[in-house]
C-alpha positions, 0 to 999 in steps of 0.5 A: 219602075226604072228602065235603062232609058229613064235611068240614062235620061235622069243622068243626063239631066243630072249632068246637065244640071251640074253644068248649069249650076256647079256649086249644086252640091257645095254648101248652102249659103243660107246656113251660117252656124254657130258652135253653141259652146261660144254662148255657153253660159247663156245656154246654161242659164236659159237655153230657150232664151239664148237660142232666140238671141242666136237666131235674132243675131242672124244665125240659122244653124247651130252645133251642139256641145252638151250631150256627153254625160248628160244624154241631153241636149241642153237639158232637153230631150232630142224632141223637146229640143228640136221643136225649140230649134224649130220655133226659132228657125234654126237647124242642128246639122251637127253635134259634138261628142266625146270618145269616152275613154277618159273616166269621170269620177272613176266612171265611164260617161254615157252618150260617148263613142264608147258608151251608149253610142247607139242611144246617142245615135238614136237621139241624134237622128230624132234631133235632125243631126247629120254629123256626129263629131268626136270633139276632143281627146283629153290628155290621157286619151291621146297616147302614142301613134299606136294609140291613135291607130286604136282611136282610128279603129274606135271611129270606124266602128262608130261610123258604122253605127252612124251611117246605119242612122243615115249620120256621118261621123266626123273628128274635130282637130285641135293643135295636139294632133300635129305634134310629130312622133317619129316624123309622123303627125296623129293627125295623119294617122287619123286621116290614113287609118280610118275608112274615108266614107265613115269618118270625115273631119270637122277642120278647126281652122284656128287650131290648124293655123295655130299648129303652122299647118295650111288648111288649103294644103290639107284639103288638097291632099284629102279632097271631100274629107272636110265636110264641116268647118270651124270658122274661128279666128286668130288675133295678131298678138304673140299669144295667138288669142282667139278673136272675132272673124275678120279681125285677125290673121287667118285668110278665110276669103282665100280658104273659102275658095276651096269650100267645094274641093273640101266637100263643105256642108256646113260651117260653124263660128266658134270663139272659145273665149270673148273679150266681153259679151259673147253676143257681141263677139258673134254679132261682129263675126257674122257681120263680117261673114255676111259682107265677105264670105257668103 
């Protein structure tokens, strides 16, 4: 039975612990994640072999990307996929999903925020997922600022379902959310019109930077709202192409000093396009991260 005295004692011990270890609730540095879209061809060909190779490269966590439409994790049930992860010493704390407004071949896709979401949440929980992320809005799903307000409402409703399962809903940005309409960004609508406890953000550092936004300024304005990051670099070319982490212009060292203020729990390397073998690119990225960021 918890008495007032035991509660005060526990609170005092916790406070003392936080003073002694101020990063207690910051991200766990043993988890260096990979968004599996980076190695999508290998995952499509042989996900078991690909995951073993990802683990051998040094990654300890992954972020999934294929549930929408198939309602499977890389062709596997939640239980089977979770077992493969465990066999390779990996966790999947986060996975990507689609909104589901866009029709595919004239029909709604299952496993989206708007269609069969409860099953998606149940499967995510069985797979050990802690964060379900709205990954992308197609051109037809974006619309004007009023539609983004509708999307914010959809996200709140989906976030409630996630919360009931002990999962946090997030939204992953690209650069189109920073195209102003009447002096306001759609991203601001999503941040301001959603319940900040139900909907948090996965900040893609590449896309924020490409949109001429400052990641640190966003963190300062919305502390604790960004528990997930995509660590993705931008090369020095006029085209601002994707490149290996540490090989481009983004100042990750400076951004990582804001991890605690951000509320960062997990980050994932992602390189949408690689110049050659994606495994060579992710090896280079993780080498830089281990040496410079964690």
